[in-house]
Every structure is written in C-alpha cells, then in structure tokens.
VEXDREN-2710 file (C-alpha; in Angstrom, 1 decimal):
% VEXDREN-2710
k/r/px/py/pz
1/MET/121.1/59.2/86.2
2/PHE/124.9/59.3/86.0
3/PRO/127.3/59.9/88.9
4/LEU/129.2/62.3/86.6
5/LYS/128.2/65.1/84.3
6/SER/130.4/66.0/81.3
7/GLU/129.7/69.7/81.6
8/GLU/130.9/69.8/85.2
9/LEU/134.0/67.8/84.3
10/PHE/134.8/70.2/81.4
11/ALA/134.3/73.2/83.7
12/ALA/136.6/71.8/86.4
13/ALA/139.2/70.9/83.8
14/ALA/139.1/74.5/82.5
15/GLU/139.6/76.0/86.0
16/HIS/142.6/73.7/86.7
17/GLN/144.1/74.5/83.3
18/LYS/143.6/78.2/83.8
19/PHE/145.4/78.1/87.2
20/ALA/148.3/76.0/85.7
21/GLN/148.8/78.5/82.9
22/ALA/148.6/81.5/85.2
23/ALA/151.0/79.9/87.8
24/THR/153.5/79.0/85.1
25/THR/153.5/82.4/83.6
26/ALA/153.9/84.1/87.0
27/MET/156.7/81.7/88.0
28/ASN/158.6/82.2/84.7
29/SER/158.4/86.0/85.1
30/GLN/159.6/85.9/88.7
31/GLN/162.5/83.5/87.8
32/GLN/163.6/85.7/84.9
33/GLY/163.7/88.7/87.2
34/TRP/165.7/86.9/89.9
35/GLU/168.2/85.6/87.3
36/ALA/168.7/89.0/85.9
37/VAL/169.4/90.5/89.3
38/PHE/171.8/87.8/90.3
39/ALA/173.6/87.8/87.0
40/ASP/174.1/91.6/87.0
41/SER/175.1/92.5/90.5
42/LEU/175.0/89.8/93.2
43/SER/177.6/87.2/93.9
44/GLY/179.3/85.4/96.7
45/PRO/178.5/82.4/98.9
46/GLY/175.5/84.0/100.6
47/PHE/173.9/85.1/97.4
48/ASP/174.6/81.8/95.8
49/ALA/172.8/80.0/98.6
50/GLY/169.9/82.4/98.2
51/ARG/169.8/81.7/94.5
52/ARG/169.6/78.0/95.2
53/THR/166.8/78.5/97.7
54/LEU/164.8/80.5/95.2
55/GLY/165.4/77.8/92.7
56/THR/164.0/75.2/95.1
57/LEU/160.9/77.4/95.7
58/VAL/160.4/77.7/92.0
59/ALA/160.7/74.0/91.5
60/ASP/158.1/73.4/94.2
61/TYR/155.8/75.9/92.7
62/ALA/156.3/74.4/89.3
63/SER/155.3/71.0/90.7
64/GLN/152.0/72.4/91.9
65/ALA/151.3/74.0/88.6
66/GLN/152.1/70.7/86.9
67/LYS/149.7/68.8/89.2
68/SER/146.9/71.3/88.2
69/ALA/147.7/70.7/84.5
70/ASP/147.7/66.9/85.0
71/LEU/144.3/67.2/86.9
72/ALA/142.9/69.2/84.0
73/GLN/144.0/66.5/81.5
74/VAL/142.3/63.8/83.6
75/LEU/139.1/65.7/84.1
76/TYR/139.0/66.6/80.4
77/GLN/139.6/63.0/79.2
78/THR/137.0/61.8/81.7
79/GLY/134.6/64.4/80.4
80/LEU/135.0/63.2/76.8
81/ALA/134.2/59.6/77.9
82/GLN/131.2/60.7/80.0
83/ARG/129.9/62.8/77.1
84/ASP/129.9/59.7/74.9
85/LEU/127.9/57.8/77.6
86/GLU/125.4/60.7/77.8
87/LYS/125.0/60.7/74.0
88/ALA/124.5/57.0/74.0
89/ALA/121.8/57.2/76.7
90/GLU/120.0/60.0/74.8
91/LYS/120.0/57.9/71.6
92/VAL/118.5/55.0/73.5
93/ARG/115.7/57.2/74.9
94/GLN/115.0/58.8/71.5
95/GLY/114.8/55.4/69.8
96/ALA/112.4/54.0/72.5
97/ARG/110.3/57.2/72.4
98/SER/109.9/57.0/68.6
99/LEU/108.9/53.3/68.7
100/LEU/106.4/53.8/71.5
101/SER/104.9/56.9/70.0
102/ALA/104.3/55.1/66.7
103/ALA/102.8/52.1/68.5
104/LEU/100.4/54.1/70.7
105/HIS/99.2/57.0/68.6
106/HIS/100.9/59.7/66.6
107/GLY/102.0/62.6/68.6
108/ALA/102.1/60.9/72.0
109/ILE/104.4/62.6/74.5
110/LEU/106.4/60.3/76.8
111/GLY/108.6/61.6/79.6
112/ASP/112.1/60.3/80.4
113/LYS/110.8/58.5/83.5
114/ALA/108.3/56.5/81.5
115/ILE/110.9/55.7/78.9
116/ASP/113.6/54.7/81.5
117/SER/111.2/52.3/83.2
118/LEU/110.7/50.2/80.1
119/PRO/112.5/46.8/80.7
120/ILE/114.8/46.8/77.7
121/CYS/115.5/50.5/78.0
122/TYR/116.2/50.1/81.7
123/GLN/118.7/47.4/81.1
124/ILE/120.7/49.3/78.6
125/LEU/120.7/52.5/80.7
126/MET/121.8/50.5/83.8
127/PHE/124.6/49.1/81.7
128/LEU/125.7/52.7/80.7
129/HIS/125.3/53.7/84.4
130/GLY/127.6/50.9/85.4
131/ILE/130.3/52.1/82.9
132/SER/129.9/55.6/84.3
133/LEU/130.5/54.3/87.9
134/ILE/133.7/52.6/86.7
135/LEU/134.7/55.9/85.0
136/ASP/134.0/57.8/88.2
137/LYS/136.2/55.4/90.3
138/THR/138.9/55.6/87.7
139/CYS/138.9/59.3/87.6
140/ALA/139.1/59.4/91.4
141/HIS/142.0/56.9/91.3
142/GLN/143.9/59.1/88.8
143/ILE/143.3/62.2/90.9
144/GLY/144.7/60.3/93.9
145/CYS/147.8/59.3/91.9
146/ILE/148.4/62.9/90.9
147/ALA/147.9/64.3/94.5
148/VAL/150.3/61.7/96.0
149/GLU/153.9/61.5/95.0
150/HIS/154.7/58.0/93.6
151/ASN/158.4/58.3/93.1
152/ASP/160.6/55.7/94.6
153/PRO/163.0/57.2/97.2
154/HIS/165.2/54.1/96.8
155/GLY/165.0/54.1/93.0
156/VAL/167.8/54.8/90.5
157/TYR/166.7/57.4/87.9
158/LEU/168.5/57.9/84.6
159/GLY/168.3/61.7/84.9
160/ASP/169.8/61.9/88.4
161/ASP/173.4/61.9/87.1
162/LEU/173.8/62.1/83.3
163/SER/177.6/61.5/83.6
164/LEU/177.1/57.8/84.7
165/THR/177.7/55.1/82.1
166/PRO/175.2/52.2/81.7
167/GLU/177.7/50.0/83.6
168/GLN/177.7/52.4/86.5
169/LEU/173.9/52.8/86.5
170/ASN/173.6/49.0/86.4
171/ALA/175.9/48.7/89.4
172/GLN/173.6/51.1/91.4
173/ALA/170.3/49.6/90.2
174/PHE/171.0/45.9/90.3
175/GLU/170.1/45.2/93.9
176/HIS/166.9/47.2/93.6
177/ILE/165.6/45.1/90.6
178/ARG/162.8/42.8/91.5
179/PRO/164.0/39.2/92.2
180/GLU/162.4/37.5/89.2
181/VAL/164.2/39.8/86.8
182/ARG/167.6/40.1/88.5
183/PRO/169.0/36.8/87.1
184/LEU/168.3/38.1/83.6
185/VAL/170.4/41.2/84.1
186/ASP/174.1/41.7/83.9
187/ASP/175.4/41.1/87.4
188/PRO/178.0/43.9/88.2
189/HIS/179.7/41.5/90.6
190/ILE/180.4/38.9/87.9
191/ALA/182.5/39.7/84.8
192/GLY/181.7/38.5/81.3
193/GLN/178.1/37.2/81.7
194/ASP/176.0/35.8/78.8
195/ASP/172.5/34.5/78.9
196/HIS/171.6/30.9/77.9
197/THR/171.8/31.8/74.2
198/GLY/175.3/33.2/74.5
199/ARG/174.2/36.8/74.2
200/LYS/175.4/39.6/76.5
201/LYS/172.8/40.2/79.3
202/PRO/171.1/43.7/79.3
203/GLN/172.0/46.4/81.9
204/ALA/169.6/48.3/84.1
205/ILE/169.9/52.1/83.4
206/GLN/166.9/52.9/85.7
207/VAL/164.8/51.1/88.3
208/ILE/161.7/52.5/90.0
209/ASN/159.8/50.3/92.6
210/GLY/161.6/47.3/91.3
211/LYS/160.6/47.9/87.7
212/ALA/163.7/48.3/85.5
213/ALA/164.6/49.9/82.2
214/LEU/166.9/47.3/80.6
215/ILE/169.1/48.3/77.7
216/PHE/170.3/45.9/75.1
217/GLY/173.3/47.1/73.1
218/ASP/175.6/50.1/73.4
219/PRO/173.7/53.4/73.4
220/THR/176.9/55.5/73.0
221/GLN/177.4/53.9/69.5
222/ALA/173.8/53.5/68.5
223/LYS/172.3/55.7/65.8
224/THR/168.8/54.9/67.1
225/ILE/167.6/54.0/70.6
226/VAL/164.3/52.2/70.6
227/THR/162.3/52.1/73.8
228/VAL/159.8/49.2/74.0
229/VAL/156.7/49.6/76.3
230/GLN/154.6/46.5/76.5
231/GLY/151.0/46.0/77.6
232/VAL/148.6/44.1/79.8
233/THR/150.3/41.4/82.0
234/SER/153.7/42.4/80.7
235/SER/155.0/43.1/84.3
236/ASN/153.4/40.0/85.8
237/PRO/156.0/37.6/87.4
238/ASP/154.9/34.7/85.2
239/THR/155.3/36.7/81.9
240/ILE/158.3/39.0/82.5
241/VAL/160.9/36.4/81.7
242/THR/159.4/35.7/78.3
243/ASN/159.0/39.4/77.6
244/VAL/162.7/40.0/78.3
245/ALA/163.6/37.2/75.9
246/ASN/161.3/38.6/73.2
247/VAL/162.9/42.1/73.5
248/SER/166.3/40.5/73.3
249/ASP/165.3/38.7/70.1
250/PHE/163.8/41.9/68.8
251/TYR/167.1/43.7/69.4
252/GLU/169.1/41.1/67.7
253/ASP/166.8/41.1/64.7
254/LEU/166.9/44.8/64.2
255/ASN/170.7/45.0/64.4
256/ARG/171.7/41.8/62.6
257/GLY/175.3/42.3/63.8
258/LYS/175.6/46.0/62.9
259/GLY/175.1/47.6/66.3
260/ASP/173.3/50.7/64.9
261/VAL/170.3/50.2/67.3
262/ALA/170.1/50.0/71.1
263/VAL/166.8/48.7/72.5
264/VAL/165.4/49.5/76.0
265/MET/162.7/47.4/77.6
266/TYR/160.8/49.8/79.9
267/ASP/159.1/47.9/82.7
268/TYR/156.3/49.6/84.6
269/ALA/153.2/48.7/86.7
270/ALA/151.1/47.4/83.8
271/PRO/147.5/46.2/84.2
272/LYS/147.6/42.6/85.5
273/GLY/144.7/41.4/83.3
274/ILE/142.4/42.2/80.4
275/PHE/139.7/43.7/82.5
276/SER/142.2/45.9/84.4
277/GLY/143.3/47.1/81.0
278/ILE/140.2/49.2/80.5
279/HIS/141.4/51.6/83.2
280/PRO/143.6/54.5/81.9
281/GLY/144.8/55.0/85.5
282/TYR/147.8/52.7/85.0
283/ALA/149.0/54.9/82.1
284/HIS/148.4/58.1/84.0
285/LYS/150.3/56.8/87.0
286/ALA/153.3/55.7/84.9
287/ALA/153.3/58.7/82.4
288/ASN/155.3/61.2/84.6
289/ASP/158.2/58.8/85.2
290/TYR/158.2/57.8/81.5
291/GLN/158.3/61.4/80.4
292/SER/161.2/62.1/82.8
293/TYR/163.0/59.0/81.5
294/LYS/162.7/60.1/77.9
295/LYS/163.9/63.6/78.8
296/ALA/167.0/62.2/80.5
297/LEU/167.6/59.8/77.5
298/ARG/167.6/62.7/75.1
299/ALA/169.9/64.7/77.3
300/LYS/172.3/61.8/77.8
301/TYR/172.4/60.7/74.1
302/PRO/171.6/63.9/72.1
303/ASP/173.0/62.6/68.8
304/ALA/170.8/59.4/68.8
305/GLN/167.4/59.2/67.2
306/LEU/164.8/58.3/69.7
307/MET/162.0/55.9/68.9
308/ASP/159.2/54.5/71.0
309/VAL/157.3/51.3/70.4
310/GLY/154.1/50.9/72.5
311/HIS/152.5/47.5/72.2
312/SER/148.8/47.2/73.2
313/TYR/148.3/49.0/76.5
314/GLY/151.9/50.3/76.2
315/SER/150.6/52.6/73.4
316/VAL/148.1/54.0/75.9
317/LEU/151.0/55.0/78.2
318/LEU/152.9/56.6/75.3
319/GLY/149.8/58.5/74.2
320/THR/149.2/59.7/77.8
321/ALA/152.8/60.8/78.3
322/ALA/152.9/62.6/74.9
323/GLN/149.9/64.7/76.0
324/ARG/151.4/65.9/79.2
325/PRO/152.7/69.5/79.5
326/GLY/156.2/69.5/78.1
327/GLY/155.5/66.7/75.6
328/LEU/157.6/63.6/74.9
329/GLU/161.2/63.5/73.9
330/THR/161.0/61.2/70.8
331/ASP/161.4/61.4/67.1
332/VAL/159.2/58.4/66.1
333/LEU/156.2/57.0/68.1
334/ILE/154.9/53.6/67.0
335/ASP/151.7/52.1/68.3
336/ALA/151.3/48.4/67.7
337/GLY/148.0/46.7/68.3
338/SER/146.7/49.7/70.1
339/PRO/143.3/49.9/71.9
340/GLY/143.5/53.7/71.5
341/MET/145.9/56.4/72.8
342/ASN/143.6/58.5/75.0
343/THR/143.2/61.0/72.2
344/ARG/141.2/61.4/69.0
345/SER/144.1/62.8/66.9
346/THR/147.8/62.9/66.5
347/ARG/147.5/66.7/66.8
348/ASN/147.3/66.2/70.6
349/LEU/150.5/64.1/70.7
350/HIS/153.4/66.5/71.4
351/LEU/156.6/65.0/70.2
352/ASN/159.7/67.1/70.8
353/SER/161.5/66.5/67.4
354/SER/162.4/68.5/64.3
355/ASN/160.6/65.9/62.2
356/PRO/158.1/64.0/64.5
357/GLU/156.4/60.8/63.1
358/VAL/153.5/58.8/64.5
359/ILE/153.2/55.3/63.0
360/SER/150.3/53.0/63.7
361/SER/150.5/49.2/63.1
362/LEU/147.6/46.7/63.3
363/ASN/147.7/43.1/62.1
364/ASP/144.9/41.6/60.1
365/ALA/143.8/39.2/62.8
366/ASP/144.5/41.3/65.8
367/PRO/141.5/41.2/68.3
368/ALA/142.4/44.8/69.1
369/ARG/140.4/45.7/66.0
370/MET/137.2/44.9/68.0
371/LEU/138.1/47.5/70.7
372/HIS/137.5/50.6/68.7
373/THR/135.9/52.3/65.7
374/PRO/137.1/55.4/63.8
375/ASP/135.1/57.4/66.4
376/LEU/135.0/55.5/69.7
377/GLY/137.0/53.0/71.6
378/VAL/138.1/51.7/75.0
379/HIS/141.0/54.2/75.1
380/GLY/140.0/56.3/72.1
381/PRO/139.4/55.8/68.3
382/ASP/141.4/53.5/66.0
383/PRO/144.9/55.0/65.5
384/THR/145.1/53.3/62.1
385/ASP/142.1/55.3/60.8
386/LYS/143.0/58.1/58.5
387/LEU/141.1/60.6/60.7
388/PHE/143.6/59.9/63.5
389/GLY/146.4/61.4/61.4
390/ALA/149.2/58.9/61.6
391/THR/152.3/59.6/59.4
392/GLU/152.3/55.9/58.3
393/VAL/150.1/52.9/58.8
394/TRP/151.6/49.4/58.8
395/THR/149.7/46.2/58.3
396/GLY/150.8/42.6/58.8
397/THR/149.6/39.0/59.0
398/GLY/149.0/37.7/62.5
399/GLY/147.3/38.4/65.8
400/HIS/148.2/40.5/68.8
401/ASP/151.9/39.7/68.9
402/TYR/154.2/42.2/67.3
403/LEU/157.8/42.0/68.7
404/THR/158.0/38.4/67.4
405/ASN/156.0/39.0/64.3
406/PRO/158.0/38.8/61.0
407/ASP/156.0/41.5/59.2
408/PHE/156.3/44.0/62.1
409/ARG/160.1/43.3/62.3
410/ALA/160.5/43.8/58.6
411/HIS/158.6/47.1/58.8
412/MET/160.9/48.2/61.7
413/ARG/164.1/47.2/59.8
414/ASP/163.0/49.0/56.6
415/LYS/162.1/52.1/58.6
416/LEU/165.4/52.1/60.4
417/ALA/167.3/51.6/57.1
418/THR/165.8/54.9/55.9
419/TYR/167.4/56.7/58.8
420/HIS/170.7/55.0/58.8
421/ARG/171.6/55.5/55.1
END
C-alpha cells in the first residue's frame, strides 16, 4: 500500500551508520599513525607539503563518512514516521474488521483487500497513503541535499578566519547580504550609523546565499551570546524587516543597558508558508551550516556562555543540528512554540557543554499545541511533555509570538540573571 516500508528504511539506515562508523575509525587510526611518523622523524618543506596533502585526503574522506552518517539519520527519522503510518493503517483495519465481524456473524474472517475496499476505510487509508507519498518525496529531497554540496562559494563564514573582528567580518559580508536586509545592517562605508530608533545597527558576522547572521551587541564583552533562529516565513522578504526589529527589541530588553548579552539573529532558508513547514527538509538542509556556525562561535568566544532560542520551525532546525554527529556547541537550548524537534527525547540532543540544559516554552493559547501529543506530532512529540525530558518547562500567556511576549522575555531575563550573578 505504502511507497515506503519502515523495515527497509531502518535496514538502510543501519548500513549507512555502520559504514560511517567504520570509515571514521579507520580514518582516525590512519591519521594518528601519520601524525606520529611526521612528529618523530620527518621534517622539511617536502614532508610538510606531504603532510598537508594527507590532511586534505583525510578531510575528504571524513566528508564522505559524514554524508553516510547524515543519510543514516534521514533514513532513520523517515522510518520512524513511516512506522507510525503503518501502525495507524493497521489500527484502521483492525477496527473495521472487528465491527464487520460483529455485524455479519461471530468468527467471520475478512481479508485486508475486503477491508481496504470499504468506502470509509478506503478514504482513511488513502489519506495515510498520501502522507506517505509526501514523506517519500521529502526523504528523497533530504538525500539530494546531502549528496550535493550547498555551501556558498561567495559566502562569508564565521569559521574561516577566527582572528577577524565583527567589524571586519561585516565589511566582507555586507555586499553579499540580500538587498532587503542590507539597509538594516551597519554599512562599513558610513561611520556612526543608527537605525530609526537611535540604536546602533547590527553587524553581519556571516552570510550564506544572502542569508546573514546579524549580531546585536559586543560579543567580546558579553557573558552570554544568544542565537535566535526563527520559523516559518521568517526569511520571506515581506517579514524579514519586522523580524530584525523584533530581535533588536529582544536584545535591548534582555540587556537593559548592561551589555552582558549579545544576540545573533540567524537567517536561513526557512519554509515560506505553513504547509511548507511540515517538511523537515528545510531543517536538514540548514543544519550543517548552523552546526559549523556554532562551532566557530564557541572557538571565537570560548569564555562566553552560548544559548540558542529556536522559535517554531527554528526549534526543528536546532533539534536536527543537535542530533548530527559532533553535536551542537551550546550550553542552553530553548525551544519556543515548537512543533517538535525531530526526536522523541532530549537524550538524542547532543549539546557540547559541561552543564547542558534544554528548556521548552509553550504559551497557553499557542496553536502549536494542536500540532502534537506526548507521543506524536508533525515533527515529533510535545517538547513540553515530561517524557521528553526538558530541564525546565516555561509557560506564558499569549499565542505563537515569543520574542515580543512579556512572559517569555521575563523568563529569559530571570534565567540569564542566574548565570550572571
């Protein structure tokens, strides 16, 4: 009935994971051997060049192993979703079979074909079949994203040169920022710029395919650097200006003149509408670049506490990035109004921190409450349910807005105060 089978997906995921682990082990062993030889007895320009060449080969091999690990994750997550559909279809058949057997005569045996042909049963099964088709296309899209490199050759990456200041990064990135955002960013060619409220404009510390990471405040002085990842429609041309303003207000509210917090607005190719938001492919496509950005942020500002706030679909991206091999460089991960994080438990979220925390926030009138249950959801079960395992759960009054919500802002200030004592 279905275009996919969960057992086959799980088997394929296991094979890719097995290859990734074996390749990584072999690569690490070879690299250690080479390093020992070069360190003990070989030196000079020729040997140094050979060492660099071997390093390039190792990096290429590591990239292939990473791709297999990413494929395994996609296949496994697709398998989980497909298994839920298979269970739902079986429940429909069992219910219809029980009702018909009781109506006809006790003990009647009805085959699946007879059950599936019943009008109401057929409609439900076709609906499930349609979802499976979408799942199939999404899985194929994700595999395509992994197989093809999506890095921007003209982009400016935070990790390329950790010695650069935000001002220097902004000077490199400015011309590559998409046109509708550029007027909102500090122009390196004009000194002393403020926005219409009199606040200093943010600087771009990274830009990929026109999508910029804009930093508000001074990261060299900040005790905490908060990265905000927003959700569906957040990167649309007609909403991006408002979103930048909201993050600016959020930054001002968290600091209240102290300067202890820097806030980064991380722009990415977000789903353009609600229906696009059911696809996890946007999160998978952006997860690698986000993981690399956080790794660079940790290396550049090792003394700062790192915090991530994922609003709506932004939390799907954070959850996806935190499940990638290597984990996510963050100390506190906050999901706000989340439709799910592509996982059933915080145990699968790998946060590289000595004291990692996962905080889930959901307002009382947030429509996201209708997108999941403790067991199921569009992108996984409810992160605020106790079975998910969040360190803290925040509640507030209001709908799906969080950055502008007084209760959420109060929670954020209180939490930051515990770190900055």
